C-alpha positions in Angstrom: 80.3 54.8 116.9 83.4 52.7 117.0 82.0 50.5 114.2 81.6 53.6 112.1 85.2 54.6 112.7 86.5 51.1 111.8 85.0 51.2 108.3 87.4 51.9 105.5 88.3 55.5 105.5 87.0 56.1 102.0 83.6 54.9 103.0 83.4 57.3 105.8 84.8 60.4 104.2 83.8 60.3 100.5 80.0 60.7 101.1 80.7 63.7 103.3 83.0 65.2 100.7 80.5 64.6 97.9 77.9 66.4 100.0 80.2 69.3 100.6 81.1 69.7 97.0 77.4 69.4 95.9 76.5 72.1 98.3 79.3 74.4 97.0 78.3 73.9 93.4 74.6 74.5 94.3 75.5 77.7 96.1 77.6 78.9 93.1 74.8 78.2 90.7 72.3 80.1 92.8 74.5 83.1 93.6 73.8 86.2 91.6 76.6 87.3 89.2 77.8 90.8 90.1 78.6 93.2 87.3 82.3 94.0 87.1 83.2 97.6 86.7 84.5 98.4 83.2 87.1 100.9 84.4 89.1 100.9 87.6 91.9 102.9 89.1 95.5 101.7 88.3 99.0 102.5 89.6 100.8 105.6 88.4 103.1 105.1 85.3 105.9 107.5 84.7 104.4 110.0 87.1 101.0 110.0 85.3 97.8 108.9 87.0 96.0 106.0 85.2 92.9 103.9 85.0 92.4 100.4 83.5 89.8 99.0 81.1 89.1 95.6 82.8 87.7 94.1 79.6 91.1 94.0 77.8 93.7 95.1 80.4 94.6 98.3 78.6 95.7 101.1 80.8 94.8 104.7 80.0 96.3 108.0 81.2 93.9 110.0 83.3 92.6 113.0 81.3 93.6 115.6 84.0 97.3 114.7 84.0 98.0 118.1 82.3 96.9 120.0 85.4 98.7 120.6 88.7 97.0 120.4 92.0 95.9 124.0 91.7 94.3 123.4 88.3 97.0 125.2 86.3 98.3 123.7 83.0 101.7 121.9 83.4 102.6 122.1 79.7 103.0 125.0 77.3 101.0 123.2 74.6 99.5 119.8 73.7 102.6 118.8 71.8 104.7 119.0 74.9 102.0 117.0 76.8 101.9 114.3 74.2 105.7 114.1 74.1 105.8 113.6 77.9 103.2 110.8 77.7 105.1 109.1 75.0 108.4 109.3 76.9 106.6 107.5 79.8 105.6 104.7 77.3 102.1 105.7 76.4 100.8 105.6 72.8 98.7 108.6 71.6 95.4 106.9 70.8 93.5 107.0 67.6 89.7 107.5 67.7 88.7 103.9 67.2 90.5 102.8 70.3 88.8 105.5 72.4 85.3 104.6 71.1 86.2 101.0 71.9 86.6 102.0 75.5 83.7 104.5 75.7 81.1 102.4 73.9 81.2 100.0 76.9 80.4 102.8 79.2 76.8 104.1 79.0 77.2 107.8 80.1 73.6 108.5 81.3 73.6 108.7 85.1 77.2 107.6 85.4 79.2 110.8 84.7 80.4 111.3 88.3 81.6 107.7 88.7 83.5 107.8 85.4 85.0 111.2 86.1 86.3 110.2 89.5 88.3 107.4 87.8 89.3 109.1 84.5 90.1 112.3 86.2 91.1 111.1 89.7 92.7 114.4 90.8 89.7 116.6 90.0 86.9 114.2 89.2 83.5 115.8 88.4 84.8 119.3 89.2 85.9 119.6 85.6 82.4 118.8 84.4 83.9 117.3 81.3 85.3 113.9 80.3 87.1 114.9 77.1 90.3 114.1 75.3 92.1 114.6 72.0 93.0 111.7 69.7 95.4 111.3 66.8 93.8 110.9 63.4 97.1 110.6 61.6 96.5 113.8 59.6 96.1 117.5 59.9 93.0 117.0 62.0 92.5 115.7 65.5 89.5 114.0 67.1 88.1 115.5 70.2 86.1 112.8 72.0 84.2 112.9 75.2 81.1 114.5 76.8 79.8 116.4 79.8 77.7 115.8 82.9 74.4 116.7 81.2 74.7 114.5 78.1 73.6 111.0 77.6 76.2 109.7 75.1 79.8 110.1 73.9 80.5 112.5 71.0 83.4 113.5 68.8 84.4 116.4 66.7 87.3 117.4 64.5 89.9 119.9 65.6 92.6 121.5 63.5 95.9 120.0 64.8 98.1 122.9 63.8 96.2 125.2 66.2 96.0 122.8 69.1 99.5 121.2 69.0 101.8 124.1 68.2 100.3 127.3 69.7 101.8 128.6 72.9 98.9 131.0 73.5 97.1 130.4 76.7 93.8 129.8 74.9 95.3 126.7 73.2 97.1 125.3 76.2 95.7 122.1 77.7 92.4 123.1 79.3 89.1 121.7 80.6 87.3 123.0 77.5 89.6 121.0 75.2 90.3 118.1 77.5 93.3 115.9 78.0 95.0 113.4 75.7 93.7 109.9 75.1 96.8 107.8 75.5 97.2 104.2 76.6 99.7 101.3 77.4 98.7 97.8 76.4 101.3 95.8 78.5 102.0 97.8 81.6 104.1 96.6 84.5 101.4 95.0 86.7 101.1 96.3 90.3 101.5 93.7 93.1 98.5 91.3 92.9 96.0 91.4 95.7 95.9 88.6 98.2 94.2 85.6 96.6 90.8 84.6 98.0 90.3 80.8 98.1 87.5 79.6 95.8 84.6 77.8 97.5 85.6 74.5 95.9 89.1 74.8 97.3 87.6 75.5 100.7 85.4 72.4 100.4 88.3 70.2 99.5 90.4 71.6 102.3 87.5 70.8 104.7 87.4 67.2 103.4 91.1 66.9 104.0 90.7 68.0 107.6 87.7 65.7 108.0 89.8 62.8 106.8 92.6 63.6 109.2 90.1 63.7 112.1 88.6 60.4 111.1 92.0 58.7 110.9 92.9 60.1 114.3 89.7 58.8 115.9 90.3 55.4 114.2 93.8 55.1 115.7 92.4 56.1 119.1 89.7 53.4 118.8 92.2 50.7 118.1 94.3 51.8 121.1 
């Protein structure tokens, strides 16, 4: 044993480190790759609840931000709602950006999971995931779907009726949906504690092993 400890340190440690790294790489290659959720909850921005598209980092306003905790509309019309979102730094989305988000989310069988994130206050109780987009003209796009459908759909809505009327029927409601609005570069929330990668753990183990060998070597000489 003492002859083993008296060998050059590199001869004693490097084979063990190589074995540790090989085992780590082998485990990583065999481990199944877990699917990453396409949308996740995000921190509130300007008092609005949000969720994030993990594929590009874009943060969207929850579609139920127009309702209070009792389910009553917070704004007299959609124009006021959009103005409040824009004051908080959101951009009112055009249809293409919304479809870019939704086309990564197959709706069939996943309505409840999406609703709980896109409408975190009310979730599936609304039975709709729907919002209004800006088409840049007199018409608006109404994009979304309901719990019994299998895909995302859109339709045109006359903007003069939706944006400017103060009648209760045209106030933000579950039937018409919220507003599709996003922020591309939000202030990031505090990062979660970093989890060491397996390779880092292997190298750290090699370092500890080397220290132990050196200590035994000094003890053997004494």
